[in-house]
C-alpha positions as CSV (number, residue, x, y, z in Angstrom):
1,M,0.0,0.0,0.0
2,R,1.3,3.5,-0.8
3,A,0.2,6.5,1.2
4,R,1.0,10.3,1.3
5,L,0.9,12.6,4.2
6,N,2.1,16.3,4.1
7,G,3.7,15.7,0.7
8,T,5.7,12.6,1.9
9,W,5.1,9.2,0.3
10,G,5.5,6.0,2.2
11,R,4.9,2.3,1.3
12,Y,3.5,-0.4,3.6
13,F,4.0,-4.1,2.7
14,Y,1.6,-6.6,4.3
15,N,1.8,-10.2,5.5
16,G,-1.8,-11.2,5.6
17,D,-3.6,-8.6,7.7
18,R,-0.4,-7.2,9.3
19,V,2.2,-4.7,8.2
20,L,5.5,-6.5,7.5
21,E,7.7,-3.7,6.3
22,E,7.6,0.1,6.1
23,T,9.6,2.0,3.5
24,N,10.0,5.6,2.2
25,D,9.5,6.7,-1.4
26,A,13.1,6.0,-2.3
27,N,12.5,2.3,-1.3
28,G,14.6,2.8,1.8
29,T,13.5,0.5,4.6
30,L,12.3,2.4,7.7
31,A,11.1,-0.6,9.8
32,R,10.4,-4.3,9.8
33,Y,7.7,-5.9,12.0
34,T,7.6,-9.5,13.2
35,T,4.5,-11.2,14.4
36,E,3.7,-14.9,15.0
37,S,1.5,-14.9,11.9
38,G,-0.3,-12.5,9.5
39,S,-3.4,-12.6,11.6
40,Y,-4.8,-9.6,13.5
41,Y,-5.0,-11.8,16.6
42,E,-1.3,-12.7,16.8
43,P,0.7,-10.2,18.8
44,L,3.6,-8.1,17.4
45,L,6.8,-9.7,18.8
46,H,9.4,-7.2,17.9
47,F,10.4,-4.7,15.3
48,G,13.7,-3.4,13.8
49,R,14.5,0.1,12.7
50,N,16.7,1.2,9.8
51,D,19.4,2.2,12.4
52,G,19.9,-1.4,13.3
53,S,18.0,-1.2,16.6
54,V,15.5,-3.8,17.7
55,R,12.6,-3.1,20.1
56,Y,10.3,-5.5,22.0
57,P,6.9,-4.2,23.1
58,L,5.7,-5.0,26.7
59,Y,1.9,-5.3,26.6
60,D,-0.8,-4.9,29.3
61,G,-3.8,-7.2,29.7
62,I,-5.7,-5.6,26.8
63,G,-2.9,-5.6,24.2
64,T,-1.6,-2.0,24.6
65,A,2.1,-1.5,24.5
66,R,3.1,0.2,27.7
67,R,6.9,0.0,27.3
68,L,9.6,-0.9,24.8
69,A,12.7,-2.9,25.6
70,D,15.9,-3.3,23.6
71,A,17.7,-6.6,22.8
72,A,19.6,-6.3,26.2
73,G,16.3,-6.1,28.1
74,S,16.7,-2.4,29.0
75,L,13.6,-0.2,28.9
76,T,13.9,2.5,26.3
77,D,10.4,4.0,26.0
78,S,7.1,4.1,28.0
79,Y,3.6,5.1,27.2
80,T,0.8,6.3,29.4
81,L,-2.7,6.0,27.7
82,D,-6.2,6.0,29.0
83,T,-8.5,3.0,28.4
84,F,-9.8,4.4,25.0
85,G,-6.2,4.9,23.8
86,R,-5.8,8.7,24.3
87,Q,-2.1,9.4,24.8
88,I,-1.3,11.1,28.1
89,S,2.5,11.0,28.2
90,V,5.4,9.4,26.4
91,T,9.1,8.9,27.4
92,G,11.7,7.8,24.8
93,T,12.1,8.6,21.1
94,T,11.7,5.3,19.3
95,P,9.3,5.6,16.4
96,N,6.5,3.1,17.1
97,P,3.1,3.1,15.5
98,Y,1.9,0.1,17.5
99,R,0.9,1.6,20.9
100,F,-2.8,1.4,21.8
101,G,-4.0,-2.1,20.9
102,G,-0.6,-2.7,19.3
103,A,-0.7,-6.4,20.0
104,W,-3.8,-6.7,17.8
105,G,-2.4,-4.7,14.9
106,Y,-3.9,-1.3,15.8
107,I,-1.5,1.0,13.9
108,T,-1.2,4.8,14.5
109,D,-1.5,6.8,11.4
110,P,0.7,10.0,11.1
111,S,-2.5,12.0,11.4
112,G,-3.0,10.6,14.9
113,M,-5.9,8.3,14.1
114,L,-5.6,4.5,14.4
115,Q,-6.3,2.1,11.6
116,L,-8.3,-0.8,12.8
117,G,-8.7,-3.0,9.8
118,A,-11.6,-1.6,7.7
119,R,-12.0,1.6,9.7
120,Y,-10.1,4.5,11.3
121,Y,-10.5,5.1,15.1
122,W,-10.2,8.4,16.9
123,P,-9.0,7.7,20.4
124,E,-9.6,11.3,21.6
125,V,-13.3,10.7,21.4
126,G,-13.5,6.9,21.6
127,R,-15.3,6.6,18.3
128,F,-14.7,5.4,14.7
129,G,-14.6,7.9,11.8
130,Q,-16.8,5.6,9.7
131,R,-19.9,3.6,10.2
132,D,-19.7,-0.1,11.1
133,P,-19.4,-1.7,7.6
134,A,-20.7,-5.1,8.8
135,G,-23.8,-3.8,10.5
136,K,-23.2,-6.0,13.6
137,E,-22.5,-3.4,16.2
138,P,-25.3,-1.9,18.4
139,S,-23.7,1.6,17.8
140,A,-22.4,2.3,14.3
141,Y,-19.5,4.5,15.5
142,L,-18.8,3.5,19.1
143,Y,-15.5,1.7,19.8
144,A,-15.6,-1.7,21.5
145,R,-19.2,-1.2,22.5
146,G,-18.1,1.4,25.0
147,N,-16.0,-1.2,27.0
148,P,-12.4,-0.9,25.8
149,V,-11.2,-2.9,28.9
150,G,-13.1,-6.1,27.9
151,W,-13.4,-5.7,24.1
152,A,-11.2,-5.2,21.1
153,D,-12.0,-4.7,17.4
154,P,-8.9,-5.5,15.3
155,K,-10.8,-5.7,12.0
156,G,-13.0,-2.6,12.6
157,K,-16.1,-4.8,11.8
158,E,-17.1,-6.5,15.1
159,A,-15.9,-6.2,18.6
160,G,-14.8,-9.3,20.4
161,G,-13.9,-10.1,24.0
162,V,-10.4,-9.8,25.2
163,P,-9.3,-12.5,27.7
164,P,-7.9,-10.9,30.9
165,S,-4.3,-11.4,31.6
166,P,-3.7,-13.5,34.7
167,C,-0.2,-12.2,35.3
168,A,1.1,-9.2,37.2
169,P,2.6,-6.4,35.2
170,D,6.0,-7.2,36.7
171,D,5.7,-10.8,35.4
172,C,4.9,-9.4,31.9
173,D,8.0,-7.2,32.0
174,K,10.2,-10.2,33.1
175,N,8.7,-12.4,30.5
176,S,9.4,-9.9,27.7
177,R,12.9,-9.3,28.9
178,C,13.5,-13.0,29.1
179,R,12.2,-13.5,25.6
180,A,14.4,-10.6,24.4
181,R,17.4,-12.4,25.7
182,C,16.2,-15.6,23.9
183,M,16.1,-13.6,20.7
184,E,19.5,-12.1,21.3
185,D,21.0,-15.6,21.8
186,W,19.2,-16.9,18.7
187,L,20.6,-14.1,16.6
188,D,24.1,-14.8,17.9
189,S,23.7,-18.5,17.1
190,T,22.5,-17.9,13.6
191,N,25.3,-15.5,13.0
192,D,27.8,-18.2,14.2
193,C,26.1,-20.7,11.8
194,Y,26.6,-18.2,8.9
195,N,30.2,-17.6,9.7
196,T,30.9,-21.3,9.9
197,F,29.1,-21.8,6.6
198,M,31.2,-19.1,4.9
199,V,34.4,-20.6,6.1
200,G,33.4,-24.0,4.9
201,W,32.2,-22.7,1.5
202,W,35.5,-20.8,0.9
203,A,37.4,-23.9,1.9
204,C,35.6,-25.9,-0.7
205,L,36.4,-23.4,-3.4
206,L,40.1,-23.4,-2.5
207,T,40.4,-27.1,-2.7
208,G,39.8,-27.0,-6.5
209,G,38.5,-29.9,-8.6
210,W,35.0,-31.2,-8.1
211,V,33.6,-29.2,-5.2
212,L,30.0,-30.3,-5.2
213,P,30.3,-33.0,-2.5
214,C,32.1,-30.5,-0.3
215,E,29.5,-27.8,-0.8
216,L,26.7,-30.2,-0.2
217,A,28.3,-31.2,3.1
218,V,28.7,-27.5,4.1
219,F,25.0,-26.7,3.2
220,A,23.9,-29.8,5.2
221,G,25.9,-28.7,8.2
222,D,24.5,-25.2,8.0
223,A,20.9,-26.6,8.0
224,L,21.6,-28.6,11.1
225,C,23.1,-25.6,12.8
226,Q,20.1,-23.4,12.0
227,R,17.7,-26.1,13.2
228,A,19.6,-26.5,16.5
229,A,19.5,-22.7,17.0
230,E,15.7,-22.7,16.4
231,R,15.2,-25.6,18.9
232,D,17.2,-23.7,21.5
233,Y,15.2,-20.6,20.9
234,D,11.9,-22.5,21.3
235,K,13.2,-24.1,24.5
236,C,14.3,-20.7,25.9
237,R,10.9,-19.1,25.2
238,K,9.1,-22.0,26.8
239,R,11.3,-21.6,30.0
240,C,10.4,-17.8,30.0
241,D,6.7,-18.7,29.8
242,E,7.0,-21.2,32.6
243,D,9.0,-18.9,34.9
244,Y,7.0,-15.8,34.1
245,P,3.5,-16.7,32.8
246,C,2.1,-13.9,30.9
247,P,0.0,-14.6,27.7
């Protein structure tokens, strides 16, 4: 999707319902976003900026990002919002369009409105800017049936219940920091796999002669290394969820 605001063009590339990458008009990547899938109902896990930084959102019980942590687990940004998403205060300077309802894909437009699937939402008044296109809501413009603590509307068509989080906010912070460390370890492991692969590949080339068997062995070794890194990452995340339960 291509959009223009105040004379500046930007492009948004989607994976299913969710924004995967954000670029400027010169095709320079501004940010990449990682979710568990392309569904509205799968939370944003982390995002990377064009300066090489990575941020991990820390969500409250209704899917609003309250803080951002870096790969080391240090807090870099915090957001104070009311229950309808009106922003009260912000600390930190990381560009982040996923704040109120960020776990569900609510994305803040540069105009200040939020895109919720088929409609735009105005948090200052707690109402949508367009009528309910599905005709399923009791009020055509009211957000979450007037109950933003218990309901969410990622598609902008029909509000659904949000399961309450059973964990304390401190547990959520610890869980997110733990997962951030898992991600950092996984990135280090995959980088080691790549370095080992390149050494092996160049060694094959330097041997001369028929190098195909050598290259096949190098590729097979790299695949095993990557799978081992993924298994360790999954185990690490599982330990985080067991030690600090926070869905």
